[in-house]
N, C-alpha and C positions, 0 to 999 in steps of 0.2 A: 105948829112947830113941835118937834119931838123934844121931850125933856127926859131926864133920868127917871121920872115917875110915870112916864107915858110911853107905851110901845104899841101903837095901833097896828092892826093887821087888816089890810084891805083885800087881801086875797093871795093866791099863790100861782106861780108859773111852774109848770112841771115839764121839764125838758127830757125827752126820751129819744133813743136812737141806738146806733150800733158803733162799736169800736172794733176796727179791723186791724189785726197785727200784720203790718206789711212785711216786717222782718221778724226774726225770732225775738221773743219777749222774755226778759228775766227780771222779775220782782222777787227779791229774796225772801225766803221764809226761814223758820227755825231749822237749824242743822239737825239732820237725822244722824244715825250712827254711821260714822265714817269707816269705810273699808278700804284696804289697800287696793288701788286700781279702780276704786269706785268714784262716785260723783263728789266733786269738791264743793259745789254750791247749788243748793236746791231752790226751786221756786215755791212761793207761798201757795198752799192748797187748803181747801175746806176739810172738815173732819172725815169725809169719805174719799179724799184724795183727788178732788177735781180742782184744777187751778182757777184762780179768779184774779181780778184787779181790785185791790182794796181802794175804797173811797178815799182813804187818807192819802194814798200815793197820788191819786189823780188830783185831789184838791191841793195837796202840797205843791205839786208841779205847777198848777195853774197860778197859785199864789206867788211862787218864785218868779214866774214869767212876768206877772203884772208888777211885782216889786221892781224888777230890773228895768222894765219899760218905764216906770215912773222915775227911776233914778236917771235914766237917759234924758228925760224931759225936764227934770228939776234937780239941780246939783245940791240943793238943800235936803233932799230926800235921803235919809240915812238908814243903814242896817244897824240900828243901835240897841236892839233888844237881844240879850244873850240868854239862851236856854241850854239844855243838854247838861253835860258834866264839865268839871274843870279840865279834865284830860281831853275831852272831845266837845268843845263848845260849839253851839249852833247860833249863828247870828241871823236876824231877820228884822223887818221893820214893824214897829208898833208905836203909835203916837203916845205921847206922855202928856197928861192933862193935870193941871193943878186945881182946877175948879170947873163947875158946870158950864160956865160961859165959854171957857176954852174947849171943853168937850164938844159943845155945839158948833163952835167955829172952826175947830181943827179936826178932831177925830171923825165927826159925822160928815165932814167934807172930804175926808181922805178916802179915795176909791178903794184902797187896799183894806183898811180897817173896817170900812162900812160893809164891804162885800164878804170878807173872810173872817172878820171879827178880831177882837183884841182882848187880852186879859192881863195887861201889864200892871195896871194899878186899880184903884177902887172904882175908876170910871170905865167900867167894862163895856164892850159892845158885843153882843152875841152875833155870830155869823148869820148873815142873811141867806147864804148859799149852803144848801145841804147836798152833799155828794154821796150817793149810795155806792156800795160795793157792786162791781160789774161781774156778772156771771155768764158762763158760756151760753150762747143761744142754742136752740134745740138742734139745728142743722149741724153746727160744729160739734156739738156733743155726740151726736149719732155717728158722724164721720170718724171722730177720734176713737170712739168705742169700737168701730169696725176695724180700725187699724190695730187696736189693742193697747194703745198708750195715749195718755193725754199730753205727754211732753216728749221732747227729743233731747238727746245729749250731744253737745257740741264739744269736740276735743280742741284744745288750744295748746300752744307751746311757746315758751320763752327760752331763747338761747342766750347763754352767758357770752358776753362780748369778748371775753378773754380766752376762756377754755372751750367755748362752743358746746358746753354741756347743756343738755335739754332739761327743761323743767315743765313737763306736761301737766295739764289740768283739764278737768271735765266739768262743763257748765250745763246744768239742766235749764231748758227754756221751753216756752210755749211755741209751737210751730208757726211759721208764717201762714197767713190767710185764715187763722183762727178768728172767730167773730164773737164778741161779747155784747150783751145788752147793757146799756147804761141809763141811769136816771139821775137827774139833778132837780132840786126843788129850790126855787127862789121865793122868799117871803117878801111880799110887797108891803113895806112899812111906810113908804113915801112914793107916790107916783111921780114926784119931781125927779127922783134919783133913778127911776126905772131905765131911762134911755142910756144914761152914762154907764150904769152897771151892766146892762146887756151888751153895750158896745165893747166894754172892757172884757167881758166874758167871751164874746165873739173873737176879739183879737187874740186873747190868750189861747183859745182852742186852735186857731190858725197857726200861731207860732209853735204850739206843741206838735202839730203835724210835721213841721220842718225841723223839729228838734227830736225829742224822744222821751220815753218814760221808762223808769226802771234802771237797772245797772248796765254797764258796758256799752252805753250809747255810742261812744266814740269809736267802738270796734264793730259797729254795724247793727247792734241790737236796738230794740225799743221803738222803731218807727211805727207809728199808727196813723190811721185815718178815721175821721168821724163821718158817718153816713146816715142818711134817712132820718134826720133830726125833725122832731115834731114838738111844738109848744102847745100845751093845754093850759089855757088861762082860766082860772076859776075865781070868781068874785066870792067874798066871804059869805054872801047870802046863799050861794049854791049849797054849802054844807048844811044849811038849815032847811032849804026847800027842795033841793034836787031838781030845780027847774032849769030847762035847757037855756033860757035867756041869760042865765048867770054863768054860762060856760062857753068858751070859744076855742076851737082848735085851729092852729096855724101851721101849715106845712113849711118847713125851713129847708130841709135837704142838707146842704153843706153849711158849716158855721159861718162862712162869709156872707150868707144870705140873711143872717139874723138881724144885722144892722138895718136892712131895708124893710123889715117887718115890725120893728119896734114901735113905730108911730101908730100902726094899726092896733097894736096891743094897748098902747096908751089911751087911744080913743075909746077902746072897749071899757077901760076903767074910768073913763070920764075925765081924763087929763088933757 
């Protein structure tokens, strides 16, 4: 049994693969100097000007999907934790515990708090899922370098319904068919939770493909697909011995296949 004074680590699952931008992708970054007739909204880029997908954006979207899925399943599941500012509050779910017994019986059994973590009170739960920043794969980087730009600019326009006056704006976005490398790491603290956590992650990734990430999704931006997923399962002994018997690679392909391979991974960890 996990207690507040114990946090065992039996190993790690490393999920790698590709994220393909099916439509133009806009994840906003710091505003550069605005010029008349220039870009109104920029995408986030690294220090040398190459766009990427922040791990925080991907993880936040996956958490949002899982929270809304849980609320559809359980009417008592609430978005009752407020963060952000008074002028711009942000609501999400985090379990509230009054003692360790409740922490074990509520928070550790909550698929959202267990997988994505919680920091609402003194009974914290560190996230079991690490989501890395996703950077351009080499082929996409070389293609965009040949074109001469890592982004495109999409012009949009809003018409005043009374006067018909135009209000043009220009949005920077990552071009369709751009591919990023992604990596997620799942810490195995309980083999009993492994199946449920991986099933929830699989579902969230599939919902995300039919939803979108970043801004302006309702206007056609942000559709992505996940491809070529591979899971590398490493028992904790691998980090000490580097022996092949403590590591297993499982080809997943599409997120929908993850559920079918979880039992194989559980058996590897002796569950």
